[in-house]
N, CA, C and O atoms as a MOPAC input file, in Angstrom:
PM7 MOZYME 1SCF
protein

 N     86.21600 1    89.02400 1    88.00900 1
 C     86.68900 1    89.56600 1    89.02300 1
 C     86.69800 1    90.93800 1    89.09900 1
 O     86.90400 1    91.39400 1    90.22400 1
 N     86.51100 1    91.80400 1    88.09800 1
 C     86.44300 1    93.23700 1    88.33700 1
 C     86.19800 1    93.82900 1    86.73900 1
 O     86.38100 1    93.13800 1    85.73600 1
 N     85.71500 1    95.35200 1    86.72600 1
 C     85.48000 1    95.73800 1    85.57700 1
 C     86.25600 1    97.19300 1    85.49500 1
 O     86.49600 1    97.81300 1    86.53100 1
 N     86.62900 1    97.69200 1    84.21100 1
 C     87.24300 1    98.93700 1    84.27500 1
 C     86.52000 1    99.73800 1    83.45100 1
 O     86.31900 1    99.49200 1    82.26200 1
 N     86.08000 1   100.78800 1    84.10300 1
 C     85.43000 1   101.97800 1    83.19000 1
 C     86.50800 1   102.41300 1    82.08300 1
 O     87.68300 1   102.69900 1    82.31100 1
 N     85.91300 1   102.40500 1    80.92900 1
 C     86.65900 1   102.99700 1    79.62400 1
 C     86.78100 1   104.13100 1    79.55600 1
 O     87.69800 1   104.54100 1    78.84400 1
 N     85.92200 1   105.10800 1    80.25800 1
 C     86.02300 1   106.61600 1    80.16700 1
 C     86.90500 1   107.04500 1    81.30800 1
 O     87.69500 1   107.95500 1    81.05700 1
 N     86.89900 1   106.50700 1    82.59300 1
 C     87.66900 1   107.08400 1    83.62400 1
 C     88.89100 1   106.25900 1    84.20900 1
 O     89.69700 1   106.68900 1    85.03300 1
 N     88.88500 1   104.87200 1    83.58000 1
 C     89.71400 1   103.74800 1    83.92800 1
 C     89.77200 1   103.51000 1    85.28600 1
 O     90.81000 1   103.11200 1    85.81500 1
 N     88.43000 1   103.78500 1    86.09500 1
 C     88.23900 1   103.30100 1    87.46300 1
 C     88.05500 1   101.78100 1    87.50700 1
 O     87.62200 1   101.16600 1    86.53300 1
 N     88.37000 1   101.22800 1    88.58300 1
 C     88.26100 1    99.80400 1    88.63500 1
 C     87.10600 1    99.67800 1    89.71400 1
 O     87.00100 1   100.40500 1    90.70200 1
 N     86.23100 1    98.61100 1    89.35600 1
 C     84.99100 1    98.25000 1    90.46000 1
 C     85.34200 1    96.61500 1    90.52900 1
 O     85.45400 1    95.88100 1    89.54800 1
 N     85.45500 1    96.31700 1    91.61000 1
 C     85.51700 1    94.71400 1    91.96800 1
 C     84.20000 1    94.08100 1    92.30900 1
 O     83.32400 1    94.56500 1    93.02500 1
 N     84.19300 1    92.94600 1    91.70100 1
 C     82.98800 1    92.13100 1    91.89200 1
 C     82.60900 1    92.03300 1    93.25500 1
 O     83.53300 1    91.93700 1    94.06300 1
 N     81.32800 1    92.03800 1    93.72300 1
 C     81.08900 1    91.97100 1    95.37900 1
 C     81.68100 1    90.81400 1    95.93100 1
 O     81.63800 1    89.72900 1    95.35000 1
 N     82.28200 1    91.00400 1    97.12500 1
 C     83.12800 1    89.89300 1    97.62400 1
 C     81.84100 1    89.20500 1    98.50300 1
 O     82.04400 1    88.02100 1    98.77300 1
 N     80.71600 1    89.68700 1    98.93000 1
 C     79.73800 1    88.83900 1    99.47600 1
 C     78.67500 1    88.14000 1    98.66200 1
 O     77.78000 1    87.44800 1    99.14600 1
 N     78.85400 1    88.37800 1    97.43200 1
 C     77.99500 1    87.62200 1    96.17300 1
 C     78.69300 1    86.26500 1    96.43700 1
 O     79.89400 1    86.05200 1    96.60200 1
 N     77.68100 1    85.42200 1    96.43700 1
 C     78.13400 1    83.88800 1    96.72200 1
 C     78.27900 1    83.22400 1    95.57600 1
 O     79.13300 1    82.34000 1    95.50700 1
 N     77.31500 1    83.59600 1    94.27200 1
 C     77.44900 1    83.07600 1    93.15200 1
 C     78.30400 1    83.96600 1    92.20600 1
 O     78.16600 1    85.18200 1    92.34600 1
 N     79.19300 1    83.50500 1    91.23600 1
 C     80.17600 1    84.10800 1    90.49000 1
 C     79.54000 1    84.09000 1    88.78400 1
 O     78.95400 1    83.12200 1    88.29900 1
 N     79.75700 1    85.09900 1    88.22200 1
 C     79.50300 1    85.09600 1    86.93100 1
 C     80.67700 1    84.29400 1    86.03100 1
 O     81.89000 1    84.36900 1    86.22500 1
 N     80.10700 1    83.63700 1    85.16800 1
 C     81.12800 1    82.60400 1    84.41700 1
 C     80.91500 1    82.61400 1    83.00700 1
 O     79.75500 1    82.61300 1    82.59500 1
 N     81.85200 1    82.62200 1    82.23100 1
 C     81.87700 1    82.50100 1    80.76200 1
 C     82.48800 1    81.29000 1    80.33000 1
 O     83.35600 1    80.77700 1    81.03600 1
 N     82.12700 1    80.75800 1    79.22500 1
 C     82.76100 1    79.24100 1    78.64300 1
 C     82.68000 1    79.58400 1    77.41700 1
 O     81.58600 1    79.86700 1    76.92800 1
 N     83.98400 1    79.62500 1    76.60200 1
 C     83.92300 1    79.43400 1    75.26900 1
 C     84.31600 1    78.10000 1    74.61600 1
 O     85.42500 1    77.56700 1    74.64100 1
 N     83.27700 1    77.70000 1    74.07300 1
 C     83.31800 1    76.11800 1    73.25400 1
 C     84.56700 1    76.36500 1    72.01500 1
 O     84.61200 1    77.29900 1    71.21500 1
 N     85.39200 1    75.38800 1    72.13000 1
 C     86.24000 1    75.21700 1    71.08600 1
 C     85.64400 1    74.51700 1    69.87600 1
 O     86.17600 1    74.58500 1    68.76700 1
 N     84.65800 1    73.92300 1    70.09000 1
 C     84.06100 1    73.15100 1    68.92600 1
 C     83.01900 1    73.73500 1    68.15700 1
 O     82.89400 1    73.45800 1    66.96400 1
 N     82.26300 1    74.52000 1    68.74600 1
 C     81.26400 1    75.32600 1    68.15700 1
 C     81.25900 1    76.80900 1    67.84900 1
 O     80.33300 1    77.38600 1    67.27800 1
 N     82.57000 1    77.47100 1    68.35400 1
 C     82.62800 1    78.83700 1    68.23900 1
 C     81.42100 1    79.60200 1    69.18400 1
 O     80.94200 1    80.69500 1    68.88400 1
 N     81.04900 1    78.84400 1    70.32300 1
 C     79.84500 1    79.53600 1    70.82500 1
 C     80.29900 1    79.83000 1    72.23500 1
 O     81.10200 1    79.04300 1    72.73700 1
 N     79.82600 1    81.00300 1    73.02400 1
 C     80.22400 1    81.30100 1    74.43600 1
 C     78.66200 1    81.36400 1    74.97900 1
 O     77.62600 1    81.84300 1    74.51700 1
 N     79.00200 1    80.64300 1    76.19000 1
 C     77.98700 1    80.70400 1    77.20600 1
 C     78.10300 1    81.39200 1    78.47600 1
 O     79.16100 1    81.40700 1    79.10500 1
 N     77.05600 1    81.95300 1    78.86500 1
 C     77.14400 1    82.88800 1    80.15700 1
 C     76.26200 1    82.24500 1    81.33900 1
 O     75.11100 1    81.86600 1    81.12100 1
 N     76.78800 1    82.15800 1    82.43200 1
 C     75.81500 1    81.85500 1    83.56100 1
 C     76.08200 1    83.17200 1    84.66400 1
 O     77.13600 1    83.42200 1    85.24700 1
 N     75.01100 1    83.78700 1    84.73500 1
 C     75.20900 1    84.84300 1    85.56900 1
 C     74.77800 1    84.42700 1    87.10400 1
 O     74.78600 1    83.26700 1    87.51600 1
 N     74.38200 1    85.64000 1    87.91200 1
 C     73.92900 1    85.55600 1    89.31500 1
 C     72.61400 1    84.63200 1    89.12500 1
 O     72.42100 1    83.55200 1    89.68200 1
 N     71.80400 1    85.24800 1    88.27400 1
 C     70.18800 1    84.72500 1    88.15500 1
 C     70.04000 1    84.39900 1    86.74200 1
 O     69.10500 1    83.61600 1    86.57700 1
 N     70.62300 1    84.72000 1    85.68900 1
 C     70.43900 1    84.72000 1    84.28100 1
 C     71.32900 1    83.83600 1    83.51600 1
 O     72.43500 1    83.72400 1    84.04500 1
 N     71.17300 1    83.17800 1    82.42900 1
 C     72.02200 1    82.62700 1    81.48600 1
 C     71.70600 1    83.16800 1    80.16900 1
 O     70.62200 1    83.64000 1    79.82700 1
 N     72.87400 1    83.03900 1    79.39000 1
 C     72.76300 1    83.49100 1    77.82500 1
 C     73.63200 1    82.71800 1    77.11800 1
 O     74.15800 1    81.73100 1    77.63200 1
 N     73.89400 1    83.13700 1    75.72000 1
 C     74.66400 1    82.48400 1    74.67000 1
 C     74.94000 1    83.58800 1    73.51300 1
 O     74.26500 1    84.59200 1    73.28200 1
 N     75.99600 1    83.18400 1    72.91100 1
 C     76.38900 1    84.26700 1    71.69300 1
 C     77.37700 1    83.24300 1    71.14200 1
 O     77.70300 1    82.13600 1    71.57000 1
 N     77.83000 1    84.06400 1    69.86500 1
 C     78.79800 1    83.30000 1    69.06000 1
 C     80.04300 1    84.18000 1    69.19000 1
 O     80.04800 1    85.34600 1    69.58700 1
 N     81.13300 1    83.43000 1    68.78600 1
 C     82.56500 1    84.22600 1    68.88800 1
 C     83.35200 1    83.93300 1    67.54100 1
 O     83.13500 1    82.91600 1    66.88200 1
 N     84.22000 1    84.83500 1    67.20200 1
 C     85.47700 1    84.57700 1    66.48600 1
 C     86.56700 1    85.24100 1    67.16100 1
 O     86.41400 1    86.18200 1    67.93900 1
 N     88.03400 1    84.55300 1    66.73400 1
 C     89.01600 1    85.21300 1    67.47100 1
 C     90.17600 1    85.12500 1    66.61500 1
 O     90.05600 1    84.39400 1    65.63200 1
 N     91.22400 1    85.69300 1    66.78200 1
 C     92.45400 1    85.60200 1    66.08000 1
 C     93.62600 1    84.78000 1    67.17400 1
 O     94.05100 1    85.51200 1    68.06700 1
 N     94.07100 1    83.58300 1    67.16200 1
 C     94.80500 1    82.90100 1    67.90100 1
 C     96.36100 1    83.59500 1    67.71400 1
 O     97.18300 1    83.61300 1    68.63000 1
 N     96.56000 1    84.05800 1    66.59900 1
 C     97.96100 1    84.62000 1    66.36100 1
 C     97.93600 1    86.24100 1    66.83500 1
 O     99.00200 1    86.81400 1    67.06100 1
 N     96.84100 1    86.83000 1    66.94800 1
 C     96.82100 1    88.13400 1    67.44900 1
 C     95.99100 1    88.15800 1    68.77900 1
 O     95.95400 1    87.18700 1    69.53400 1
 N     95.39100 1    89.22400 1    68.99300 1
 C     94.34100 1    89.39200 1    70.00800 1
 C     92.88200 1    89.90400 1    69.66100 1
 O     92.06100 1    90.36100 1    70.45700 1
 N     92.76500 1    89.75200 1    68.49500 1
 C     91.24000 1    90.07700 1    67.91700 1
 C     90.22500 1    89.17900 1    68.55500 1
 O     90.52000 1    88.00500 1    68.77700 1
 N     89.08500 1    89.64500 1    68.85200 1
 C     88.16500 1    88.87100 1    69.52700 1
 C     86.80700 1    89.57200 1    69.07600 1
 O     86.71900 1    90.77700 1    69.31400 1
 N     85.73700 1    88.93200 1    68.44500 1
 C     84.29100 1    89.36400 1    68.16000 1
 C     83.23900 1    88.54000 1    68.76900 1
 O     83.08700 1    87.34400 1    68.52400 1
 N     82.62800 1    89.13000 1    69.45500 1
 C     81.11200 1    88.51200 1    70.19000 1
 C     79.98900 1    88.71000 1    69.54100 1
 O     79.70300 1    89.90600 1    69.49900 1
 N     79.19600 1    87.97900 1    68.98800 1
 C     78.11500 1    88.39100 1    68.23800 1
 C     76.82900 1    87.80000 1    68.85800 1
 O     76.93400 1    86.74300 1    69.48000 1
 N     75.60800 1    88.40400 1    68.73700 1
 C     74.36600 1    87.97000 1    69.02300 1
 C     74.45000 1    87.25900 1    70.49800 1
 O     74.05300 1    86.14300 1    70.83300 1
 N     75.12900 1    88.32300 1    71.29700 1
 C     75.38600 1    87.84100 1    72.95400 1
 C     73.78100 1    88.26000 1    73.59800 1
 O     73.33900 1    89.40600 1    73.67900 1
 N     73.25600 1    87.31800 1    73.91000 1
 C     71.96900 1    87.83500 1    74.81200 1
 C     71.60700 1    86.69300 1    75.93900 1
 O     71.94900 1    85.51100 1    75.93400 1
 N     70.86900 1    87.35300 1    76.84100 1
 C     70.66200 1    86.48600 1    78.01300 1
 C     69.28600 1    86.82500 1    78.43800 1
 O     68.63800 1    87.76000 1    77.96800 1
 N     68.82600 1    85.90500 1    79.47400 1
 C     67.64900 1    86.08000 1    80.07600 1
 C     67.64200 1    87.15800 1    80.77600 1
 O     68.70900 1    87.75300 1    80.93100 1
 N     66.32300 1    87.70800 1    81.41800 1
 C     66.21300 1    88.95200 1    82.12200 1
 C     65.65600 1    89.00300 1    83.38100 1
 O     64.86600 1    89.90900 1    83.64500 1
 N     65.97900 1    88.07700 1    84.28500 1
 C     65.59100 1    88.07500 1    85.58000 1
 C     66.06400 1    88.84400 1    86.50600 1
 O     67.28500 1    88.75300 1    86.64200 1
 N     65.39000 1    89.76300 1    87.37700 1
 C     65.99800 1    90.58600 1    88.12300 1
 C     66.57900 1    89.85000 1    89.47500 1
 O     66.06500 1    88.77700 1    89.79300 1
 N     67.50300 1    90.32900 1    90.17600 1
 C     67.85500 1    89.77600 1    91.40700 1
 C     68.91700 1    90.66100 1    91.85500 1
 O     69.29500 1    91.61700 1    91.17800 1
 N     69.58500 1    90.24300 1    93.41100 1
 C     70.44600 1    90.88200 1    93.83900 1
 C     71.78400 1    90.91900 1    93.04800 1
 O     72.27800 1    89.88500 1    92.60000 1
 N     72.34900 1    92.13500 1    92.89100 1
 C     73.73700 1    92.46800 1    92.17000 1
 C     73.61300 1    92.14700 1    90.60000 1
 O     74.63100 1    92.01300 1    89.92000 1
 N     72.35800 1    92.03300 1    90.06600 1
 C     72.00900 1    91.86000 1    88.74500 1
 C     72.75800 1    92.88100 1    87.64900 1
 O     72.96800 1    92.56000 1    86.48000 1
 N     73.13800 1    94.22300 1    88.26200 1
 C     73.97000 1    95.08600 1    87.44400 1
 C     75.25300 1    94.35000 1    87.00100 1
 O     75.77600 1    94.63400 1    85.92300 1
 N     75.71800 1    93.49600 1    87.74200 1
 C     77.10600 1    92.88700 1    87.14400 1
 C     76.75300 1    92.19200 1    85.84400 1
 O     77.48300 1    92.19800 1    84.85400 1
 N     75.66500 1    91.64000 1    85.92100 1
 C     75.24900 1    90.71200 1    84.50600 1
 C     75.09400 1    91.69800 1    83.46100 1
 O     75.54700 1    91.47600 1    82.33900 1
 N     74.50500 1    92.74300 1    83.73600 1
 C     74.26200 1    94.02600 1    82.77700 1
 C     75.73500 1    94.33100 1    82.10800 1
 O     75.85400 1    94.31300 1    80.88300 1
 N     76.87000 1    94.61700 1    82.98400 1
 C     77.94300 1    95.12900 1    82.50800 1
 C     78.77300 1    94.26500 1    81.71900 1
 O     79.64700 1    94.68300 1    80.96000 1
 N     78.45200 1    92.87800 1    81.92900 1
 C     79.03400 1    91.65600 1    81.21300 1
 C     78.23700 1    91.77100 1    79.83800 1
 O     78.82400 1    92.19700 1    78.84300 1
 N     77.02700 1    91.42700 1    79.79100 1
 C     76.23600 1    91.47100 1    78.60100 1
 C     76.48600 1    92.60600 1    77.47800 1
 O     76.77800 1    92.46800 1    76.29000 1
 N     76.28500 1    93.72200 1    78.21300 1
 C     76.50900 1    94.99200 1    77.52900 1
 C     77.86100 1    94.91700 1    76.63300 1
 O     78.01300 1    94.98200 1    75.41400 1
 N     78.84700 1    94.74500 1    77.76900 1
 C     80.30100 1    94.71200 1    77.18100 1
 C     80.70700 1    93.66100 1    76.27200 1
 O     81.60500 1    93.87000 1    75.45700 1
 N     80.13400 1    92.58500 1    76.34900 1
 C     80.52600 1    91.31200 1    75.38800 1
 C     80.12000 1    91.68900 1    74.21400 1
 O     80.98200 1    91.43100 1    73.37400 1
 N     78.96200 1    92.30900 1    73.66300 1
 C     78.61300 1    92.67300 1    72.41300 1
 C     79.62400 1    93.64200 1    71.73800 1
 O     79.71000 1    93.76600 1    70.51600 1
 N     80.45300 1    94.38200 1    72.72700 1
 C     81.18500 1    95.48400 1    72.10100 1
 C     82.67800 1    95.12800 1    72.13900 1
 O     83.57300 1    95.95900 1    71.98100 1
 N     82.88600 1    93.68500 1    72.38500 1
 C     84.40800 1    93.44000 1    72.44200 1
 C     84.88400 1    93.25100 1    71.24900 1
 O     84.27500 1    92.78000 1    70.28800 1
 N     86.51000 1    93.79100 1    71.31300 1
 C     87.30300 1    93.86700 1    70.13900 1
 C     88.58500 1    93.00500 1    70.31600 1
 O     89.19200 1    92.57000 1    69.33800 1
 N     88.96300 1    92.78200 1    71.55200 1
 C     90.36700 1    92.43500 1    71.87700 1
 C     90.23800 1    91.46300 1    73.16800 1
 O     89.30800 1    91.53300 1    73.97000 1
 N     91.32400 1    90.53900 1    73.24500 1
 C     91.53900 1    89.75900 1    74.41100 1
 C     92.93300 1    89.65100 1    74.78100 1
 O     93.83600 1    89.94300 1    73.99700 1
 N     93.11000 1    89.27200 1    75.86300 1
 C     94.59300 1    89.23100 1    76.54100 1
 C     94.44500 1    87.90600 1    77.46800 1
 O     93.41100 1    87.88500 1    78.13600 1
 N     95.19900 1    86.95200 1    77.59200 1
 C     95.17400 1    85.58800 1    78.24300 1
 C     96.72700 1    85.85100 1    78.99500 1
 O     97.77000 1    86.05000 1    78.37400 1
 N     96.59300 1    85.80000 1    80.35400 1
 C     97.83200 1    85.81800 1    81.32200 1
 C     97.56000 1    84.88200 1    82.58400 1
 O     96.90400 1    85.14700 1    83.59100 1
 N     98.21000 1    83.77200 1    82.26900 1
 C     98.08700 1    82.57900 1    83.29900 1
 C     96.41500 1    82.21800 1    83.13700 1
 O     95.76800 1    82.01900 1    82.10900 1
 N     96.04600 1    82.21700 1    84.36700 1
 C     94.69400 1    82.00400 1    84.48000 1
 C     93.71200 1    83.31200 1    84.59800 1
 O     92.58100 1    83.13000 1    85.04900 1
 N     94.08700 1    84.51400 1    84.23600 1
 C     93.28500 1    85.49900 1    83.90800 1
 C     92.99500 1    85.99500 1    82.34700 1
 O     93.83800 1    86.16200 1    81.46600 1
 N     91.61100 1    86.17500 1    82.26600 1
 C     91.26000 1    86.65500 1    80.82000 1
 C     90.78700 1    87.99300 1    80.78700 1
 O     89.87900 1    88.28100 1    81.56700 1
 N     91.29800 1    88.97600 1    79.92600 1
 C     90.85300 1    90.37200 1    79.98700 1
 C     90.23100 1    90.48000 1    78.51200 1
 O     90.78100 1    89.97600 1    77.53400 1
 N     89.10400 1    91.14500 1    78.46200 1
 C     88.10000 1    91.16500 1    77.38100 1
 C     88.03300 1    92.88900 1    77.22600 1
 O     87.46600 1    93.65100 1    78.00800 1
 N     88.63300 1    93.18600 1    76.23200 1
 C     88.76900 1    94.66600 1    75.97300 1
 C     87.42800 1    95.07300 1    75.06200 1
 O     87.02100 1    94.23500 1    74.25700 1
 N     86.84000 1    96.16800 1    75.16700 1
 C     85.64800 1    96.56800 1    74.76300 1
 C     85.60300 1    98.19300 1    74.12500 1
 O     86.29400 1    99.13000 1    74.52500 1
 N     84.71700 1    98.22100 1    73.16800 1
 C     84.38600 1    99.56400 1    72.80900 1
 C     83.33200 1   100.23000 1    73.54100 1
 O     82.97800 1   101.39000 1    73.33300 1
 N     82.79800 1    99.37000 1    74.49400 1
 C     81.40700 1    99.64000 1    75.28100 1
 C     81.86100 1   100.43700 1    76.59000 1
 O     82.95700 1   100.99800 1    76.58700 1
 N     81.19500 1   100.48100 1    77.48600 1
 C     81.50300 1   101.17000 1    78.63500 1
 C     82.58700 1   100.47100 1    79.78000 1
 O     83.30800 1   101.11300 1    80.54400 1
 N     82.51200 1    99.25900 1    79.69900 1
 C     83.57600 1    98.40900 1    80.57200 1
 C     84.56600 1    97.42000 1    79.82900 1
 O     84.24400 1    96.85500 1    78.78400 1
 N     85.68700 1    97.26700 1    80.39100 1
 C     86.54600 1    96.15800 1    79.93500 1
 C     86.31700 1    95.21300 1    81.19700 1
 O     86.18700 1    95.59400 1    82.36100 1
 N     86.29300 1    93.84500 1    80.70600 1
 C     86.06300 1    92.91000 1    81.52800 1
 C     87.27100 1    92.12200 1    81.96200 1
 O     88.21000 1    91.90800 1    81.19500 1
 N     87.22700 1    91.69800 1    83.20100 1
 C     88.30800 1    90.75600 1    83.65800 1
 C     87.92400 1    89.63400 1    84.59200 1
 O     87.41400 1    89.80200 1    85.70000 1
 N     88.17100 1    88.65600 1    84.12600 1
 C     87.95800 1    87.25500 1    84.38400 1
 C     89.08700 1    86.41900 1    85.06800 1
 O     90.22700 1    86.46500 1    84.60500 1
 N     88.78000 1    85.62300 1    86.20900 1
 C     89.80400 1    84.87100 1    86.47500 1
 C     89.31900 1    83.39700 1    86.84200 1
 O     88.47500 1    83.15500 1    87.70500 1
 N     89.92200 1    82.52500 1    86.12300 1
 C     89.62500 1    80.92000 1    86.14400 1
 C     89.89700 1    80.46600 1    87.51800 1
 O     90.89400 1    80.81400 1    88.15000 1
 N     88.88700 1    79.59700 1    88.00700 1
 C     88.78200 1    78.91500 1    89.52400 1
 C     89.23200 1    77.68300 1    89.46300 1
 O     89.24900 1    76.98100 1    90.47400 1

């Protein structure tokens, strides 16, 4: 849905004219996260604390095909590897990172 710059707190919304959404899926059986971007895909592994809000994503990597709005994939991929915490609120997932951006997703 949007990203938040960790330095300035500025929010940038996902381009409304982009037809394809960036999706992430957390597998509950393999502790694997999959990524489908605008023109790239990727995977990684994760651990989390269900009693707290700790989140660690490791070895998150994706293909590198250039396309329109590909920078949004870069924001996602770079930030996933820096994740440390998450928050679930209804159909919204917030991923907080030590990287440049926090990530905000909405389930459809």
